[in-house]
N, C-alpha and C positions, 0 to 999 in steps of 0.2 A: 179743805182737802189739798194736800201737797202733792199736785200733779207731776211736778218734776221728779220728786222722790218715788213715786209710784212707778213713773216711766223707767227710771233707772233699775228698779226692782225687777220690773217686766223684762228689760233687755238683759239682765243678768241671769234670770231664771228661765226665760221662755215662757212664763205664765204669770198670773196675778189673781188672787181671789180676793173680794171685797164682799163681806156680809152686810145684809140689811141696806143694799144699795137701792133698792127699789121698795116702795111701800106694799104693805100686804093687801090692801085695797085693790091695787093695780094688778099685782100678780094674781090675785084670787078671781078677778075678772078675766085675764088672759087665760088663766087655767080652765075656766069654765067654757070659755069659748073654744078651746082646743079639744075638750072632752066632747063637746056638742059635735065638733067636726068628725072625730074618730070614731066615736061609739066606744063598744067594749072589745070588739074583735075585729079591727081593721085587717085588710089584705096587705101582704108584702108587695112593694112597689118594683122590686128588683127581681131578675130572673134567678133560677135555681143555681147556675153555674156562679153567679156571685154570692148568693146565700151560702153555698158549701165552701167555696175557698175562701172567703173573707173572714168567715166567722162573725159576721156582722148582721144583726137582725134589727134595723132601725127603719121605720117608715117616715118618709119626709111629707112636708106639707108646706107650701109657698103661700101664706095666707095675702100678702099683700098684692100678689099677682092675680088674686081672685077679688080684689077690692075690699078687703078686710081692713078698713081704716084703723080701727082699733090698734092695730099692731104698728101705726105709725108713732105711737106715744113714746115708747122706749127710744127709737130711732132719734127722735126729735129732743130727748132729753139733754139739756144744756151741760150737764156734768159729763155725760158719756161722751158728747162730741168733744168737751175741752180735753178729756183724758186721752181719747183717741188721736186727737190731734198733737197732744205732746208727745206720745209715743211715736206716731207716723210722719209727723211734720206737718206744715201747712197744706202740702199737696197730697191730698187723699181722697178716696171716694167710697161710698157704700155701695156694695154689691147685690146683696139680697138678704131677706129675712127667711129662715128656714126652721120650721117646727120639726124636731125629732122625737117620734113616739115610739115606745118599746112595749110591748105586750108581756104579760107574766110568762116566766118559763123562757124567755129568748135569751140569747147569748150575749147581748150587749153589742160591743165593738172590739174587735182585736187590735193589736198594736198597729198604728198607721200614722202616717204623715198626710196631711190634708193635700199637699201639693208637692211635686218634686223638689228637692233640695240642692241641685246642682248649682243653681244660681242663687246666692245668698240673698240678692237684692230683690228678687222676684217671690213674694209670699202673699199670703192672705192673713188677716187677722180675725180671728174667731173672738165674737163677743158674746158669751153664753149667759143667758137669763134663766134662772131657775124658778119656777111657778109652783113648785111644790117642795116639800121636805124630802131629800134624800137620806134614807135611814138604814139601819140594819135590816128592818123589816122589808124596805122596797128593794134592796140591793141596788146595783147600778152605780156604785161609786166610780168617780173618775180617777184615773191615774196618769201621771205625766213624768218623764224623766228629766229632772232638773238640768238645764244647760244643754239639753239634746239639740236645740234649734241651732247649735254651733258646731254640732258633731257630724253633719252631713247626712248620709243616707241610713235609714233604719236598717240594722244587720238583717240578712236574709236567715229563714229558719223554717222548719216545716213543723213546729210545735210553739206552745206558748212558753214564755221565758220571763225571768225577773232580770232587772237591770239595776246596777248600782245607781243610786241617787233617785230611784223611782220615789214618787210621792202619791199619798192617797188623799183626795178631796171628797168631803162629805157635805155638800152645800145644803143649806136650808132654803126656803122660799124667800126670795128677794135678794139672793146673792146674785153677784156678776163674776164670772170667770172670763178672763181675757188669755187667749192661748195662740202663741205663735203657730203659723201653719206648717212648720218645719219640725215642731215639737214632737217628739214620739209620745203618743197617747193611746189610752184605751178606756173603754167603759165595761166594768164587770157586769155578770149576768143578773137579769132582773127577776127577783122572787116575789116580789109584791104584786099588786093588781096591774100597775102599769108604771111607766117611768116617761118623764117629759122634760125637754130642755127646749130653748129657743135660741137660735144663733143669728145674730146680726153681723153677718161677715162684711168686712171691709178690707181695703189693700191701699198701698201707696200708689199715687197717680203714676200711670205708665205701665203698672201691672196688668197683664192680659185679663179680661173680664172672665175667661174661661180658666183661669189659673188652677181651679180646683176640680177640673174636669177629670184629670188623672190623678188618683190616690194611690199612695205606695203603701203597700202591706208587706209583711214579711216574706210572703211566698209570691207575690204577683204585684204588678202595677195594673190598674183597672181604670178604664175610660168610660165614664158615665154616659156621655153622649151617644156612644155606639153600643153600649152594653157589651163591651169585649175586654177580655184579658190582653192587653198590649205588651206584656213581657211576663214571662214564667221565671221567677227569680230563683227557683230551685233547680232549673236545667243547668247542667255542667257545660262550660263552653271551652 
């Protein structure tokens, strides 16, 4: 694996997709553990204001915080560590592992940036592991705008839009997607029984641990720690 070439591709595009990165045996074990945790109809974790304004219907779980050591396996994979280090440099740290579960008929996630883009040196790195095939039947394709991690703030808008350079990803189980925290991205509605991905977030050393506490959407900035809209981006000033 040419880590240097892959890192250059990541910094050019703001994302990187590698199929068959993890074995079927490992991701099948992960997927069963995730389904055992959530069941078939888990409740939303966010309040009604967030669900209505963000067009985001994803239920998070932080398994390592609950002592689920199975989820250490991916984090300790030497290839993932080497690739992360090549992208971020020698000084980086792991933030947390977050499983994202979407129920059938939910909206997915609207266009957003995982952290504010005003300082280009402060960002998180999403390391997304797919433990199931994302197909036409499941829905929930991931979309990202090529090079948007260099374009600054996601444009404000009160409706869904298409962007020049947007790409669609249809990952199979075992796929790894790396995504810059400033990259404009979204997840399409979920039509199958469920959709799951697992995100091992990391960041360059010196990046605040709460860098993803405020997420940028087209219509607002939302702070998860306080469950509040901290900026209405549609208000004229």
